[in-house]
TITORTOR-460433 format. One record per residue (C-alpha): x, y, z. Coordinates in pm, whole numbers, padded with zeros to 5 digits, always signed. Example, Ala and Ser with C-alpha at 12.3 -4.5 7.8 and 13.67 -1.06 7.14 Angstrom:
REM residues 2
+01230-00450+00780+01367-00106+00714
REM end
This chain:
REM residues 176
-00002-00002+00005+00115+00357-00057+00299+00533+00205+00181+00882+00189+00458+01019+00404+00725+00953+00131+00592+01216-00088+00720+01572-00128+00584+01872+00009+00311+01902-00261+00146+01620-00097+00127+01764+00248-00212+01916+00229-00360+01591+00111-00151+01347+00300-00362+01395+00632-00685+01365+00463-00562+01048+00253-00408+00856+00557-00699+00939+00801-00962+00832+00546-00776+00545+00373-00999+00261+00495-01310+00458+00378-01154+00537+00044-01057+00158-00011-01419+00062+00081-01556+00315-00153-01327+00206-00442-01398-00166-00361-01775-00105-00391-01710+00054-00729-01491-00216-00869-01584-00533-00669-01202-00612-00651-00954-00531-00382-00666-00518-00609-00853-00269-00851-00964-00067-00537-00609-00040-00400-00469+00081-00751-00735+00333-00785-00706+00497-00444-00315+00513-00496-00372+00655-00835-00606+00905-00706-00359+01014-00445-00064+01024-00709-00276+01219-00933-00366+01472-00653+00005+01506-00546+00148+01535-00885-00093+01780-01035-00112+02151-00948-00342+02203-00668-00706+02277-00749-00778+02653-00801-01133+02612-00672-01190+02791-00349-01458+02536-00286-01191+02282-00186-01073+02424+00143-01194+02208+00435-01066+01841+00479-01445+01727+00402-01407+01903+00067-01086+01748+00016-01221+01394+00094-01506+01446-00139-01258+01552-00413-01075+01229-00363-01403+01036-00377-01470+01222-00718-01134+01127-00861-01174+00766-00753-01520+00759-00907-01379+00895-01232-01089+00655-01239-01337+00361-01196-01542+00483-01480-01227+00518-01700-01118+00175-01609-01448+00001-01680-01479+00200-02017-01138+00058-02115-01217-00286-02003-01542-00285-02180-01368-00174-02514-01093-00427-02474-01368-00703-02398-01572-00596-02691-01303-00603-02952-01110-00917-02832-01389-01136-02676-01513-01439-02865-01785-01416-03117-02071-01521-02896-02385-01344-02957-02557-01182-02645-02845-01402-02675-02646-01708-02676-02519-01616-02319-02719-01758-02041-02777-01552-01730-02641-01840-01541-02316-01802-01715-02261-01467-01541-02148-01537-01174-01919-01355-00944-01642-01607-01015-01696-01558-01392-01672-01178-01349-01346-01218-01137-01183-01446-01387-01281-01202-01676-01116-00916-01487-00799-01129-01428-00802-01186-01787-00830-00826-01875-00562-00761-01634-00332-01019-01807-00424-00873-02139-00317-00545-02013+00017-00682-01906+00068-00865-02238-00008-00555-02434+00247-00363-02233+00500-00613-02364+00455-00483-02717+00671-00220-02874+00505+00108-02812+00410+00174-03169+00262-00186-03217+00067-00153-02916-00050+00196-03009-00156+00070-03361-00343-00231-03202-00524-00014-02946-00630+00249-03204-00754+00004-03424-00905-00278-03215-01024-00083-02916-01102+00270-03069-01213+00146-03417-00968+00362-03603-00935+00254-03967-00596+00120-04050-00536+00372-04343-00587+00662-04100-00340+00504-03839-00092+00460-04135-00142+00803-04247-00088+00946-03890+00229+00755-03832+00359+00797-04204+00391+00426-04269+00202+00202-04530-00128+00043-04441+00035-00295-04497+00272-00228-04206-00020-00129-03982-00174-00454-04089+00133-00660-03998+00155-00474-03666-00186-00551-03568-00133-00922-03672+00178-00936-03458-00005-00790-03158-00295-01050-03198-00045-01331-03232+00145-01206-02915-00197-01194-02725-00296-01532-02846+00029-01688-02707-00075-01586-02365-00444-01693-02383
REM end
């Protein structure tokens, strides 16, 4: 877990609120994610974002209660971003099973946890790719950008973009 005391002076105004409310923040993040691992990551990420960014200029964030609410909002936003990314990855890499073929009995807490673990593995596997290959793969398979547009943006041929996507798929297939 993050040790808030190791951060520089920019963290000082937030450190007390963070450390005093860490259990509450973790419970809140857990309720959003359903996973202790993701909850810890989000709470830590929220603190890092808070301490590495310039302090908010809003005069509305002056009391420790306002600071705590601001942390809750950051965690909420991070969880939304996290699940949007997972949904996009799952949509473009999942099997070709039609939604009407999935039985409601197939969706269990264990299945959800297994799917989350698979998405976590996928994130790790994609991180192993060269930056440009990963970028091309994500742009095309997750965000739906046409290969010719990606090729134009990178100044390479569409054939090379196609090969990079293929290489990324092969790399992912080796782990799944």
